[in-house]
N, C-alpha and C positions, 0 to 999 in steps of 0.2 A: 212643385214649389218646395223650396227649402224651408223647413220648420225648425227653429231653434228650440232649446229646452223650454224657453218661456213662450214658445208659439209665435214669436215675432217674425215678421218678414225681414229678409236680408237685403242689403244694398251694396253697391260698389260705385265709386265715382272714378271715371277715367279722365285724366286732365292732360291737355295739350297746351303748349305755349308758354306764356310769360308768368312772372311772379304774381301779377294781378289775378290771373286765372288760378294760380295755386291758392292765393288768399281766398278767392271766391269758393274754391272747392272745399276748403276747410269749413266754410260757412254752410255749403250745401250738405256736407256730412253732418254738421251740427244740427241743421234743420231736420234732417231725416231722423237722427237719433232722438231729437226732441219730440218727434212725431211717433216714436215707438219702434222705428226700424233698428236693426243691428247690423254691424259690418259682416259681410259674407266671409266665411272661413277661407283661408288661403287655398286656391286651386279649385274652388267650387263656384259654379255660376250663380249669381245673385238673383233674387226675385225682382229687384229693380236695378237696372244699370243706367247710370247717368253719364253722358258724354259732355264734358265741359270743353268746348271747342275753341280753336284759334283760326282766324281767317286771313292771316297776313302772309301765309306761304302760298305759292302758286298751286300746289297740289293738296291744299288743306281739304277741299271738298272730296277729292278722290279718296283720301285717307278715311274720312268719315264714312262715306257711302260704302267703301270696302268693308269697314268694320260692321256697319249695319247689315250688309249683305251676309256676312258670316254668322250674325246672330239670328237672322230670320228663321232658319229651320229649327233652331233651338227654341226660339219663342213659340213657334207654331206647335211644338211638341210639349210645351209646358204651360198648363193652365194657370192663368193669373200673373204670368211674368210681364213686366212692363219695361219699356225703354223710353228714356227722356233725353232730349238734346238741348243743351243751353250754350251760352257763351257767344263769342263774336260771330262765328259762322251762322248760328241760329239767328242772331240779330240781323245779319245781312240777308240770308236766304228765306227766313220766315216760313211761310206756307209751302215754299218749294220743297222743303225737307219731307213733309208728309206726302206731297205729290210723288216724289221720287221713291220714298220708302214708306208706304202706307201702313206698315206694321209698327211705326213709331207711335207712341201713346201721347207724349207731351213734347212741345217745343216752347221754350221760354228764352227771353233775351237777357242781355247784360244788365238791364235796368230793373228787373223784377225777379231776382233769384229767390227772394223770400216766398214767392208764390208756389214753389215746386211741390211741397206736400199737398196743398189744396188741389193743384192741377192733376196730380196723380190720382187723388181720390175722385175728382170729377170724371177723369177718363175711365176709371174702374166702374163707376156707377152708370155713366152714360154709354159705355162700351163704344166710344169713338174718340178720336184724337182731339186733344186740347192744345190750341196754339194761342199763346198770349205773349205779345211783344209790345213793350211800352216804349214810348218815344223819349221819356226822361226818367231819371232815377227815382225809384219809388221809396227805397229805404237804403241808407248807407250800409254797405256790406258789413262793416265792423260792428254794427249794432245788432246783428243777427247772432243766433247761437253758433258756437264753433266747436269743431272737433279737431284740435291741433295735432299735427303729426309729430311735433317735438315737445318734450317736457322742459327743455332748457332754452329754446330760441323761438321767436315768434315774429311774424309780419304784423305791422300796424299800418293800415292804409290811412294817409292823411289827406288824400284827395283822389278823385277819380275823374277821368275825362282829360281832354287835351284841347288847348286853344290854338295849336300850331296847324300848319297846312303842308307838312312835308310831302313832296310829290310821290314818294315811294310808300307812304303809309296810309292805311285805311282806317286806323284806330279812331281818329276823331269822329268819323261818321258812325262808328259802332258803339263807342263809349260816351259820345256826347262832349259838350263843352266842360271845361274844368269846374268841378264842384269841390269846395274845401270844407273839411270838418272844422268845428270850432276847437281852438287849442285846449280848452278845458276838457272836452270830450276825449281828445287824443290822450292827454295826460292821465285822465281817469282810467282809460283802458290800459295804459302802460302800467300804472300802479297795481291794477287788478292782476295783470299778468305776472308782475314781480311777486306779488303776494302768493301766486300759485307756484312759484319756484323759478320762473324765467329769469335768466341772467343777461340775455342778449336780445335786443329788438332791432328790426330793420324797418325804418320808415319808408313807406312805399307810395309812389305816385307816378303817373305817366310822365310828368315833369315835376319832380319832387321839389325843386328849388323855386318854382313859381308859386308855391304855396303862399296863400295870403292875397292872391289876385282878386278873389271873390269878395273879400271884405276890405280891400284897399290898403293893405300893409305890405309894402315891398320888402321889408326886413323881417317879416313874420317867420320865415324858415330859420334864420339865424337865432331868433328869439326862442323858437321851439327847441332847437338843439341845446341851447343854454338851459332851458327849463328841464330837459331830460337829465342834465347834470345834477339836478336837485332831487331826483328820485332815488331814495335810499334803497340799496340792494341791487340797483341796475348797474351792471358792470360794463356792458358793451352796447354802444349805439352805432348803427350803420344806416345808410340811406341809399336808395336807388330809384330812379336814375336822374341826375341833374342835367339840365340843358345848358350848354356853354354860353349861350346868348344871355341867359338870366343869372349867370353865376356872379355873385357879388363878393367883394373883399370881406364883407361882414360875415359871410358863411365861412370863409377861410379862418377868420379870427375866432369864430365860435368853435370850429373844429380844433384849433390849436389851444384854446383856453379852457375847454370843457374836458375834464379828465376822462370821462367815460365815453366820449365820442372818439371812435377809432381813427387813426391816421391812415385811412384807406379811402380811396375815391374811385368810383367807376363812372367815367364821364365819356359818353359816346362821341367819337370823332366823325365817323362815317366816311369822310374823305379828307385828304390833305390838299386838295386842289380847290382854290377859290372859285374857279369856273364851275366845277361840279357841285360844290356846296350851294352856289347860287341856283343851279338847275334843280337841286334837291329842295330848294326853299329853306335852307338852313341859315338862320339869320345871324351867322357869325362867320369869320374867316380864319384861316390857319394861324395868322398872327395873334388873334385874340385867344384862340385855343392854347397856343404855346405860352402866351402870357399868363394864363391861369395856371398852367402846369408849373411855370417858374415861380409864381407867387405861393402856390401850395408848398413847393419844396423849400422855399426860403423860410416859410413859417414852420414847416414840419419836415426836416431833412430826411426823416425815416419813412415818409409817406409812400405807400405802394399805390400806384395809379394803374388802372386797367381801362379798357375801352371796347367799343364796337366799331367795326369797319366794314363797309360794303365795297366789294370789288366788282367792277364791270357795270357800273351804272350807265344808262344810255348816254352815248356820246363821249364816254371816258376814253381819252387818248393815252398813248404810252407816256407822254409828257405829264398828263394828269396823274397817272399812276405813280410815276417817279416822285411827284410832289407828295403823294401819300407816304411813300417809303421814306422820304426826307423827314416828314413829321414824326413818323414812327421812330426813326433813329434819334431824333432830338428829344422825344418824349420819354424814352427808356421805360416803356410800359412793363409792369410786372407780368401782365398777360393781356391778351387781346382775343376777343371773340370775333372771328372773321367770317363774313358771309359772302357767298357768290350771289350777285344780284339775280333775282328771278322775278318775273312779272307778277305783281299783285293785282288781280282783276279789280277794277273800280278805282284805281289810283291814276293820277295824271301821267305818271312815268310809264304806265303800261302801254300807252299809245304814242310815246315819244319816238321820233325817228332816231336812226343810228343806234339801234340795239346792238350791243357788242356780241360778236360770235361766241358761242359756248366754249370753243377751244381756246380762244384768247382769254376769256374770263378764267378758265381753269388754270392756264399757265401763269397768269398774274397772281391768282390766289395762292398757288404753290410757292411762288417767290416771296409773297408777303408772309406766309406761314413760316417759311424757312428763316427769314430775317427775324421775325418776332420770337421764334424758338431760340435763336442764337442770343438775342437780347435777354429773354427770360432766364436762360441758363446763366448768363453772365451776372445778372442781378441777383439770382439765387445764390451763386457762389459767394457773394458778399455777405451772406447771412451765416456762413460757416464760422463757428466759434462764438456766435452770439447766443445768449441765453434768452429763450422765449417762454412766455406763458401760453399754453395751448388749451383751448376749451375742447375737451374730448367729445366726439360726435358719433352718431350712428350712421353707418352707410357711406362714410367718406373714403375709407380704405377698402376697396373691393377685395383685396387679397389678404385682409387682416386675419381671417380664420386660418389661412394656410401659413402665413408668416408669423403668427402669434404676436402681432403688433396691435397697438392702438393708433387711432388717427384722429386728427382734429384740426382746428384752425388757430393760427396765431392771431395776435391783435390786428395785424395788417392783412388778414384774410388768406395768407399763404397756407396751403395744405401741408401738414406736418405728420410724418409717420414716426411713432415712438416705440421704444422698447416696451415690452409687456410689463405693466405694473398694476398694482391693485387700485384701479380707478374706474369710475363709472361714467357713461355719457352724462355730461353736465358738470363733471368735476374738472378742476384746473390742474394741469401738470406743468411744472417748470422744468425745462430741459435745455441742454446745450446742443446746437446744431452741429452734426458731425459729417454731413454729406449733403450735396445739393444736386438735384436733377433739374431739367428744364421746367417741370411742372409740379414738383414737390420737394420738400426737404425731409431729411432723416435726422432725428435727434435721439441718439442712443444713450447719451449721458443724462440720466434723469437726476434732477437736483431735489425736487420735492413734489408731493402730491397734496393738493388742497381739496378736501371733500366739501361739497357745497350743497345749498338748499336745492339747486337744480338737480344734482345727483340724487338727492333724497327723493325728489319728485319723480325722477325717472325710475328709481327703484320701486317706489310705490305703484307706479303704473304697471311695472312688470308683475307685481304681486297680484294684480287683478286685470289682466290684459283683455282687451276686446279681441274678438276673433277676426282674423284676416287683415286685409289692408284696404283702406278706403280710397286713398289718393295715390294713383300711379303717376309720377311726375315725368314729363318729357323735358327735363331740364338738362343743361349742359354740365359737365364736370370739368375740372381743371385738366388740361391736356390738349393735344392736337385735335381740334374739332373737325368733324367731317364736313364735306361741302354743303350739306343740307342740315347743318347743326341747328338745334333749337336755340331760341334767343336767350340772352342772358339778362337783358334789360326788362323794363316794365312792359315793353312790347317789342316785337321782333324788329331788330335793326332800327330802333327808334330811341329818342332821347329818354 
């Protein structure tokens, strides 16, 4: 057992999948720290390892059981070590996890993450596995303690669950029906985060723009965006991911009229073929999608729009695929997260006829990526000569140490690499774009540096750091994604 100077047990949370899982993992870390655990030092095996799982990929269970198998001899050799499995795969497989991996101590679902510390203690005392899966949400995740990974940016969940029935997606059966938070609770959390130094928040929901369905207000999401504009000190507001079928002009107006709501939109397309969209049970068609894109750009000409696309959905023909390419050409996406369709066990699409051969899917995928890369590069070249305000970030530029650069995100969420200046993560740097690549910009002409409360918060955190790293994110970065890329939206290849 690892014993810290204070004698506390150590923990590590390993996260797979979507932003909702990342949000949950920050809460799991907060719960454990609230219960007296401390983050494990980098490179050391923790006393408690928590897997926050994703179930939307075909090989999700193989990945989990492979990791559990690797840990088995370590656990057998370490008295008191515990392993917990939560998240969507735990919600789906429930007691099957303990049957396949009897050395797991705790299994908990998506609806009761707040139970983790109690379940760990029960397992320790009883010396047997504790499996607790709830059928409905016990406590809204955002009301739980949190250990945020960033001092300057934060997720704020406004809803959980999903009322749609997309044939490729298992999330509704694992996360349940949509449940909305009250606007006052959301705004209270945002104000608290801003008081702690946060400059940027991302509103999070499985279908973020259907917010309000539970209390019968179709315009609630636009109202929430406008209310964010009244939060003093909040500089950037983003949201992910909206559903095209529920996208209203009121949301476009709120984006355009609220100064701190960024002119950036991530809106999943999934397919440009109406026939495939119908088979997916996506309740919109290509014409509607393109209409939203046109109206967003009319209201905000500088808007950067990104998307998710699935290639090779069952029954997809070459003609269907060409229709997807046509929509991509017309939409001029800043970037796209592209996915090769793979069977999600438990979904209607898994048993559909006319599954597309893997070789065909791969070839179409490569054509789509090549087209989008060409468009991304052309759109980025239009940024050369523009002056952008960049929020300096940690971990965005993987080569920053070697190149002596800083990296961060522009208002439209484009990745920008900057000349080295005296700025901290959380500070704002204004610079002129001097070079464009398909997946990033370079801004070597620095105009000014603005030190911020977020930078102060980051600096204070460095002065008293916690050991190790709690949340390892399986999230995508800007760039050409691999065929089995992790999802970018609030669930894999989902709105």
